[in-house]
C-alpha positions as CSV (number, residue, x, y, z in Angstrom):
1,X,219.0,84.7,209.1
2,X,216.6,84.4,212.0
3,X,217.8,82.8,215.2
4,X,215.7,79.8,215.9
5,X,214.9,78.6,219.4
6,X,217.1,75.5,219.0
7,X,220.1,77.8,218.6
8,X,219.4,79.4,222.0
9,X,221.1,77.9,225.1
10,X,219.0,75.7,227.4
11,X,217.9,77.6,230.5
12,X,217.7,81.2,229.3
13,X,217.9,83.5,232.4
14,X,215.1,86.0,233.0
15,X,214.3,88.3,235.9
16,X,210.6,88.8,236.7
17,X,209.8,91.8,239.0
18,X,206.6,91.0,240.9
19,X,204.5,93.2,243.2
20,X,202.6,91.1,245.8
21,X,199.8,92.3,248.0
22,X,200.4,91.3,251.6
23,X,197.9,88.7,252.8
24,X,196.7,87.8,249.3
25,X,199.5,85.5,248.1
26,X,202.6,84.0,249.5
27,X,205.9,83.2,247.8
28,X,205.1,79.4,247.8
29,X,202.2,80.1,245.5
30,X,204.5,82.1,243.2
31,X,207.1,79.3,243.1
32,X,204.4,76.7,242.3
33,X,203.1,78.9,239.4
34,X,206.6,79.3,238.0
35,X,207.3,75.5,238.2
36,X,203.9,74.8,236.6
37,X,204.8,77.0,233.6
38,X,208.1,75.1,233.2
39,X,210.5,77.6,234.9
40,X,213.1,77.1,237.5
41,X,213.6,79.6,240.3
42,X,217.3,80.5,240.6
43,X,217.3,83.4,243.0
44,X,214.9,85.8,244.8
45,X,215.8,89.4,245.7
46,X,213.7,91.7,247.8
47,X,213.4,95.1,246.1
48,X,211.0,96.9,248.3
49,X,208.9,95.9,251.4
50,X,205.9,97.7,252.7
51,X,203.0,97.1,254.9
52,X,200.6,96.5,252.1
53,X,202.8,95.5,249.2
54,X,206.1,93.8,248.6
55,X,208.2,93.9,245.4
56,X,210.6,91.0,244.6
57,X,212.9,90.2,241.7
58,X,212.7,86.5,240.8
59,X,215.4,85.1,238.6
60,X,214.2,82.2,236.6
61,X,215.6,79.9,233.9
62,X,213.3,78.9,231.1
63,X,213.7,76.8,227.9
64,X,212.3,79.4,225.5
65,X,210.5,82.8,225.4
66,X,207.1,81.1,225.1
67,X,207.6,79.5,228.6
68,X,208.3,83.0,229.9
69,X,205.1,84.4,228.5
70,X,203.1,81.5,230.0
71,X,204.9,82.0,233.3
72,X,204.0,85.7,233.4
73,X,200.3,84.9,232.7
74,X,200.2,82.4,235.5
75,X,201.7,84.9,237.9
76,X,199.2,87.6,236.9
77,X,196.4,85.2,237.5
78,X,197.3,84.8,241.2
79,X,195.3,87.0,243.6
80,X,197.0,90.3,244.6
81,X,199.9,89.8,242.2
82,X,201.1,92.1,239.4
83,X,204.0,91.5,237.1
84,X,205.8,94.8,236.9
85,X,208.3,93.9,234.2
86,X,210.3,91.0,232.7
87,X,214.0,91.4,231.9
88,X,216.1,89.1,229.8
89,X,219.4,88.9,231.7
90,X,221.4,88.0,228.6
91,X,220.2,91.1,226.9
92,X,220.9,93.2,230.0
93,X,224.5,91.9,230.0
94,X,224.9,93.3,226.5
95,X,223.2,96.6,227.2
96,X,225.5,99.4,226.0
97,X,228.1,96.9,224.9
98,X,230.4,94.7,226.9
99,X,233.7,96.6,226.4
100,X,235.0,100.2,226.8
101,X,238.1,102.3,226.4
102,X,239.7,103.6,229.6
103,X,242.6,105.9,230.1
104,X,245.8,104.4,231.6
105,X,247.2,107.8,232.8
106,X,245.1,110.4,234.7
107,X,244.8,114.0,233.5
108,X,244.4,116.1,236.7
109,X,246.1,119.3,235.8
110,X,247.7,121.4,233.1
111,X,251.0,119.6,233.5
112,X,249.4,116.2,232.9
113,X,247.6,117.6,229.8
114,X,250.8,119.0,228.4
115,X,252.4,115.6,228.5
116,X,249.6,113.4,227.2
117,X,248.6,115.8,224.5
118,X,250.0,119.1,223.2
119,X,252.8,120.2,223.4
120,X,254.6,117.2,225.0
121,X,253.1,114.6,222.7
122,X,254.9,116.2,219.7
123,X,258.2,114.9,221.0
124,X,256.9,111.4,221.2
125,X,255.3,111.6,217.8
126,X,258.6,112.8,216.3
127,X,260.5,110.0,218.0
128,X,258.2,107.4,216.5
129,X,258.4,109.1,213.1
130,X,262.2,108.8,213.2
131,X,262.1,105.2,214.4
132,X,258.7,103.4,213.8
133,X,259.7,100.5,216.0
134,X,259.2,102.8,219.0
135,X,255.4,102.6,218.4
136,X,255.6,99.2,220.2
137,X,257.0,101.0,223.3
138,X,255.1,104.3,223.3
139,X,251.6,103.5,221.9
140,X,248.7,101.0,222.3
141,X,250.2,99.0,219.5
142,X,252.3,97.0,222.0
143,X,249.1,95.4,223.4
144,X,246.3,95.8,221.0
145,X,244.7,93.3,218.6
146,X,242.1,93.9,216.0
147,X,239.3,91.3,215.9
148,X,238.1,91.5,212.3
149,X,235.0,90.0,210.7
150,X,232.5,90.5,207.9
151,X,229.9,88.5,209.8
152,X,229.6,86.0,207.0
153,X,230.1,82.8,209.0
154,X,229.2,83.4,212.7
155,X,229.4,80.1,214.5
156,X,226.0,78.5,214.7
157,X,224.3,81.4,213.1
158,X,225.8,81.7,209.6
159,X,225.7,85.0,207.6
160,X,224.2,87.5,210.0
161,X,226.1,90.5,208.7
162,X,228.6,92.9,210.5
163,X,226.1,94.4,212.9
164,X,224.7,91.0,214.0
165,X,228.3,89.8,214.5
166,X,229.3,92.8,216.6
167,X,228.1,91.4,220.0
168,X,230.0,88.2,219.2
169,X,233.2,90.1,218.5
170,X,232.7,92.2,221.6
171,X,232.6,89.0,223.6
172,X,235.8,87.8,221.9
173,X,237.5,91.1,222.9
174,X,236.3,90.7,226.5
175,X,237.9,87.2,226.6
176,X,241.1,88.6,225.2
177,X,241.2,91.1,228.1
178,X,240.0,88.9,230.9
179,X,242.2,85.9,230.2
180,X,245.2,87.3,228.4
181,X,245.4,91.0,229.4
182,X,245.2,91.9,225.7
183,X,243.3,95.0,224.6
184,X,241.2,93.9,221.6
185,X,238.8,95.9,219.5
186,X,236.0,94.6,217.2
187,X,236.3,95.7,213.6
188,X,233.1,94.6,211.7
189,X,233.3,95.3,208.0
190,X,230.5,95.9,205.6
191,X,232.6,94.6,202.6
192,X,232.9,90.9,201.6
193,X,235.2,90.8,198.7
194,X,238.7,89.4,199.5
195,X,240.4,92.4,198.0
196,X,238.3,94.9,199.9
197,X,238.8,93.2,203.3
198,X,242.5,92.9,202.8
199,X,242.8,96.6,201.7
200,X,240.7,97.8,204.6
201,X,242.6,95.8,207.3
202,X,246.0,96.7,205.8
203,X,245.1,100.4,205.9
204,X,244.2,100.3,209.6
205,X,246.8,97.8,210.8
206,X,249.4,100.4,212.0
207,X,247.5,100.9,215.3
208,X,247.6,97.2,216.2
209,X,250.1,94.6,217.3
210,X,248.2,91.7,215.7
211,X,245.1,90.8,213.6
212,X,242.6,88.2,214.7
213,X,240.4,87.2,211.8
214,X,237.0,85.8,212.9
215,X,233.9,84.3,211.3
216,X,234.8,84.9,207.6
217,X,233.4,82.3,205.4
218,X,235.4,79.6,203.5
219,X,237.2,79.6,201.1
220,X,237.6,83.4,201.2
221,X,239.1,83.2,204.6
222,X,242.2,81.4,203.3
223,X,243.0,84.1,200.8
224,X,242.3,87.0,203.2
225,X,244.7,85.5,205.8
226,X,247.4,84.7,203.3
227,X,247.3,88.1,201.6
228,X,247.2,90.1,204.8
229,X,250.2,88.1,206.3
230,X,252.1,88.8,203.1
231,X,251.5,92.6,203.4
232,X,251.8,93.1,207.1
233,X,254.7,92.8,209.6
234,X,252.4,91.8,212.4
235,X,250.8,88.4,213.0
236,X,247.6,87.5,211.3
237,X,245.6,84.7,212.8
238,X,242.3,83.3,211.6
239,X,241.0,81.8,214.9
240,X,238.2,79.7,213.3
241,X,241.0,77.8,211.5
242,X,244.0,77.8,213.8
243,X,242.5,78.3,217.2
244,X,240.2,75.3,216.6
245,X,243.2,73.3,215.3
246,X,245.4,74.1,218.3
247,X,242.8,73.0,220.8
248,X,241.8,69.9,218.8
249,X,245.5,68.9,218.7
250,X,245.8,69.5,222.5
251,X,242.8,67.3,223.1
252,X,244.0,64.6,220.7
253,X,247.4,64.4,222.3
254,X,245.8,63.6,225.6
255,X,243.2,61.3,224.1
256,X,245.9,59.3,222.4
257,X,247.6,58.9,225.8
258,X,244.4,57.4,227.2
259,X,244.1,54.8,224.4
260,X,247.9,54.2,224.2
261,X,248.3,55.1,220.6
262,X,250.8,57.3,218.8
263,X,250.0,60.0,216.2
264,X,252.1,58.4,213.5
265,X,250.3,55.0,213.8
266,X,246.7,56.2,213.6
267,X,244.2,56.8,210.8
268,X,242.3,60.0,211.2
269,X,239.1,61.1,209.4
270,X,238.1,64.8,209.1
271,X,234.5,65.5,208.2
272,X,233.9,69.0,206.9
273,X,236.7,70.4,204.8
274,X,236.2,74.1,205.4
275,X,238.4,76.6,207.3
276,X,238.5,74.5,210.5
277,X,238.8,71.2,208.8
278,X,241.8,72.2,206.7
279,X,243.6,73.8,209.7
280,X,242.9,70.7,211.8
281,X,244.3,68.5,209.0
282,X,247.5,70.6,208.8
283,X,247.9,70.4,212.6
284,X,247.4,66.6,212.4
285,X,250.2,66.5,209.9
286,X,252.4,68.6,212.1
287,X,251.7,66.1,215.0
288,X,253.0,63.3,212.7
289,X,249.7,61.7,211.6
290,X,250.5,60.0,208.3
291,X,247.1,58.7,207.1
292,X,244.3,61.3,207.0
293,X,241.0,61.1,205.0
294,X,238.9,64.2,204.4
295,X,235.2,63.9,203.8
296,X,233.1,66.7,202.2
297,X,229.6,66.7,200.8
298,X,231.1,65.1,197.7
299,X,232.4,62.2,199.7
300,X,236.0,61.2,200.5
301,X,238.3,63.6,198.7
302,X,240.5,61.8,196.2
303,X,243.6,62.9,194.3
304,X,242.2,61.7,190.9
305,X,239.2,64.0,191.2
306,X,238.9,67.8,190.4
307,X,236.8,69.9,192.7
308,X,235.2,73.4,192.3
309,X,236.7,74.5,195.7
310,X,240.4,75.0,195.2
311,X,241.2,74.1,198.8
312,X,239.6,70.7,198.2
313,X,242.0,70.1,195.3
314,X,244.9,71.1,197.6
315,X,243.6,68.8,200.3
316,X,243.0,65.8,197.9
317,X,246.6,65.9,196.7
318,X,248.0,65.7,200.3
319,X,245.7,63.2,202.0
320,X,244.1,59.7,201.4
321,X,247.3,57.9,200.6
322,X,245.5,54.6,199.9
323,X,243.1,56.2,197.5
324,X,239.9,55.2,199.4
325,X,236.6,56.2,197.8
326,X,233.1,56.4,199.2
327,X,231.3,58.2,202.0
328,X,231.7,58.7,205.7
329,X,231.0,55.0,206.3
330,X,233.9,53.9,204.1
331,X,236.2,56.5,205.5
332,X,235.6,55.4,209.1
333,X,236.2,51.7,208.4
334,X,239.2,51.0,210.6
335,X,239.8,54.6,211.6
336,X,241.1,55.5,215.0
337,X,240.0,59.1,215.2
338,X,237.2,61.1,213.6
339,X,237.1,64.9,213.8
340,X,233.8,66.5,212.8
341,X,233.7,70.2,211.9
342,X,230.6,70.1,209.7
343,X,227.1,70.0,211.0
344,X,224.4,67.9,212.7
345,X,223.6,64.5,211.3
346,X,227.0,64.0,209.6
347,X,227.6,60.9,211.8
348,X,225.5,58.0,213.1
349,X,225.9,55.0,215.3
350,X,226.5,52.6,212.3
351,X,229.3,54.8,211.1
352,X,231.1,54.5,214.4
353,X,230.7,50.7,214.6
354,X,233.3,50.2,211.8
355,X,236.0,52.2,213.6
356,X,239.1,50.6,215.2
357,X,239.3,49.6,218.9
358,X,239.0,52.5,221.4
359,X,237.8,55.1,218.9
360,X,238.2,58.8,219.5
361,X,235.3,61.0,218.4
362,X,235.5,64.8,218.2
363,X,232.0,66.0,217.2
364,X,232.5,69.7,217.2
365,X,229.6,71.2,215.3
366,X,227.6,73.8,217.3
367,X,225.0,74.1,218.6
368,X,224.2,70.5,217.5
369,X,227.1,68.0,217.1
370,X,227.5,65.7,214.2
371,X,226.1,62.9,216.3
372,X,224.2,63.0,219.6
373,X,226.8,62.7,222.4
374,X,224.8,60.0,224.2
375,X,224.7,57.9,221.0
376,X,228.4,58.5,220.3
377,X,229.4,57.4,223.8
378,X,227.9,53.9,223.2
379,X,230.9,53.3,220.9
380,X,233.5,56.0,221.5
381,X,236.3,55.5,224.1
382,X,236.9,59.3,224.2
383,X,234.3,61.9,223.1
384,X,234.8,65.7,222.8
385,X,232.3,68.3,221.6
386,X,232.1,72.0,221.2
387,X,229.4,72.2,223.9
388,X,229.8,73.3,227.5
389,X,227.2,70.9,228.8
390,X,229.3,67.8,228.1
391,X,232.9,66.9,229.2
392,X,235.9,67.8,227.0
393,X,234.7,71.0,225.4
394,X,237.0,72.0,222.5
395,X,236.8,75.8,222.9
396,X,239.1,78.2,221.2
397,X,239.3,80.4,224.3
398,X,241.9,77.9,225.6
399,X,244.2,79.1,222.8
400,X,243.9,82.7,221.6
401,X,244.3,84.8,224.8
402,X,247.5,83.1,225.8
403,X,248.8,82.8,222.2
404,X,248.4,86.5,221.5
405,X,249.8,87.4,224.9
406,X,253.0,85.6,224.0
407,X,253.0,87.0,220.4
408,X,252.7,90.6,221.7
409,X,255.3,90.1,224.5
410,X,258.0,88.9,222.1
411,X,256.7,91.0,219.2
412,X,256.6,88.2,216.7
413,X,256.2,88.9,213.0
414,X,254.1,85.9,212.3
415,X,252.5,82.9,214.1
416,X,254.1,79.8,212.5
417,X,253.4,76.1,212.8
418,X,255.9,75.6,215.5
419,X,254.2,78.3,217.7
420,X,250.8,76.6,217.1
421,X,252.1,73.2,218.0
422,X,253.8,74.7,221.1
423,X,250.4,76.2,222.1
424,X,248.7,72.8,221.7
425,X,251.3,71.0,223.8
426,X,251.1,73.7,226.5
427,X,247.3,73.3,226.7
428,X,247.6,69.5,226.9
429,X,250.2,69.8,229.6
430,X,247.9,71.7,232.0
431,X,246.0,68.4,232.4
432,X,248.3,66.6,234.8
433,X,249.0,62.8,234.4
434,X,247.1,62.0,237.5
435,X,244.1,64.0,236.3
436,X,244.0,62.6,232.8
437,X,240.7,60.8,232.1
438,X,238.4,60.0,229.2
439,X,236.2,62.8,230.4
440,X,239.1,65.2,231.1
441,X,241.4,65.6,228.1
442,X,241.5,69.4,227.9
443,X,241.5,71.9,230.8
444,X,238.5,74.0,231.8
445,X,238.2,77.3,230.0
446,X,238.3,78.8,233.6
447,X,241.6,77.2,234.4
448,X,243.9,80.2,235.0
449,X,247.0,78.1,234.3
450,X,246.2,77.8,230.6
451,X,246.9,81.3,229.3
452,X,250.3,81.7,231.0
453,X,251.4,78.2,229.9
454,X,250.4,79.0,226.3
455,X,252.1,82.4,226.4
456,X,255.4,81.0,227.6
457,X,255.4,78.1,225.1
458,X,254.5,80.4,222.2
459,X,257.3,82.9,223.1
460,X,259.9,80.1,223.4
461,X,258.9,78.8,219.9
462,X,259.0,82.3,218.5
463,X,262.5,82.8,219.7
464,X,263.6,79.4,218.6
465,X,262.3,79.9,215.1
466,X,263.7,83.5,214.8
467,X,260.4,85.4,214.4
468,X,260.5,87.3,217.7
469,X,261.7,90.9,217.5
470,X,262.1,91.7,221.2
471,X,265.1,90.6,223.2
472,X,264.4,87.7,225.6
473,X,265.2,89.8,228.7
474,X,262.8,92.6,227.7
475,X,259.7,91.3,229.3
476,X,257.8,92.9,232.2
477,X,258.8,96.1,234.1
478,X,262.5,95.6,233.5
479,X,261.9,95.5,229.7
480,X,259.8,98.7,229.9
481,X,262.6,100.5,231.8
482,X,265.3,99.4,229.4
483,X,263.2,100.6,226.5
484,X,262.9,104.0,228.2
485,X,266.6,104.1,228.7
486,X,267.0,103.6,224.9
487,X,264.7,106.6,224.3
488,X,266.6,108.8,226.8
489,X,269.8,108.4,224.9
490,X,268.6,108.5,221.4
491,X,266.9,110.6,218.7
492,X,264.4,113.3,219.5
493,X,264.7,112.7,223.3
494,X,268.4,113.6,223.5
495,X,268.6,116.6,225.7
496,X,271.1,119.6,225.8
497,X,274.6,118.6,226.8
498,X,273.9,114.9,226.4
């Protein structure tokens, strides 16, 4: 699938290196030429200055590559000016990849080598062979997550394959590290069949403390997650489903506070019954929402109908208690909340006019929402999108770094509904009562309080529901030292005379 220009972010950053002949042109002329081509100057850096010539790097933002080509032509037309090269800053950011593996312990001499590798490593290997649980103490397993995709449903881009998905997965891994301190590694598979994906991931899972499934198309993603969790003793989390649902729930909790409504008293409509739509619905049920309608391309899902998609049949049997039929328009008649996880054009202004007082609209399709935000705001009391250029961005990065940090720290076997709900409430709680506003229902993705709050809440829920395998006091340095004491007095590490 080709990436069209409307998928690209507004204001793409480029750097133009320009050589200027002294006395022939001044920087004001360059700036005017850039503006005339439709570019905005962001920064200017002096590369080299001489008596006759000066070289500068001019950072510009342009709407699309065609503007950049026109901009370069205008600069070349100025007297005494030569465009040396043009660099796309986004591509430069990805040059050579965005993540790397680094060593945690130095190897400076033979003694170091003998401990990290042969012969000393043999004792550690034997200790793990005798007690596999020690892998969580003595290997990267304790802090490593596999980010797994087949590239079949990359957000906003569709089926671009495993190589096309790789830079997206790298970015995900970078966020894991930056925000949660979690070492994540991208696993991009060339297989697409459920059985092949499950078998491949299950065979490599021993080196990881958790599995994050990403951008696997629906309905296969449901089976992949279910089968992997049944086979593995580490958490399996499909972020497109559950990460989205957690952040939606966090935003909805705060939005309902603004309009003074309770989850159990509202009617909610979910548009787009794929991976995210199903997960959001399950989370709404966990919150206590009793009346939910799901709308697919076939209209409102109804329990008396039979659908080709098995998940739609599951959905129809558990929602729409009043048996409403019709399209989006009929579903939204009297609804308090609409959550769109479908595509552009799924909603219009007329649809929203039939909603209840103070409607809450989550139009989350990317890069184009289900309805233009400016149009939605004419009717919506609270609006959230998946975009960063509008308030209330529903972004999964608010969830997964802190969630996996908590999961790894308590060594949870699974991520259950209680842990997801705890994560949602933790995200919502970061927005203080005095800060809560129709344009601020979820914290910024750069708010450093989010990940620690989610981590603590997830751990508490894991202990409360009995899925954590690490003692409560075992966190931090104290936990590491106690784990080492266990090794010193057990198994292969028991020395002479002990």
